[in-house]
C-alpha positions as CSV (number, residue, x, y, z in Angstrom):
1,T,12.1,20.1,-1.7
2,I,12.8,18.6,-5.2
3,V,13.8,21.9,-6.1
4,E,16.6,21.9,-3.5
5,A,17.8,18.5,-4.5
6,L,17.6,19.0,-8.4
7,G,18.6,22.8,-8.3
8,R,15.8,23.7,-10.8
9,E,12.0,23.1,-10.8
10,P,11.5,19.6,-12.5
11,E,9.5,19.2,-15.6
12,R,6.2,18.0,-15.2
13,P,5.1,14.9,-17.4
14,A,2.4,15.7,-20.0
15,G,-0.4,13.6,-18.2
16,F,-0.2,15.8,-15.3
17,E,-0.3,19.1,-16.9
18,G,-3.4,20.9,-15.4
19,I,-3.6,18.5,-12.5
20,E,-4.4,21.1,-10.1
21,A,-7.8,22.2,-11.9
22,L,-9.2,18.7,-11.4
23,P,-11.6,17.9,-8.5
24,K,-10.2,16.7,-5.4
25,R,-11.1,13.9,-3.3
26,V,-10.2,14.4,0.3
27,L,-11.4,12.3,3.7
28,N,-10.3,13.6,6.8
29,M,-9.9,10.4,9.4
30,D,-8.5,9.9,13.0
31,A,-5.4,8.3,13.2
32,D,-6.9,5.0,13.9
33,L,-5.5,1.7,12.2
34,A,-9.0,-0.4,12.3
35,A,-10.7,2.8,10.6
36,V,-8.0,3.1,7.8
37,K,-8.0,-0.7,7.3
38,A,-12.0,-0.6,6.9
39,L,-11.9,2.5,4.7
40,I,-9.5,0.6,2.3
41,A,-11.5,-2.3,2.5
42,R,-14.5,-0.8,1.5
43,T,-13.2,1.3,-1.2
44,C,-10.7,-0.9,-3.0
45,D,-11.2,-3.8,-5.4
46,A,-9.4,-6.7,-3.9
């Protein structure tokens, strides 16, 4: 873990304070390369 590597709890950058309270966006998918590629193609501006 980061704590084990540093020997202490790391400081959090100011922009990430309270990040746990923000809405979460999660999509569960099968381990299918074609499906992952299709999702990326649909959701990203390229």
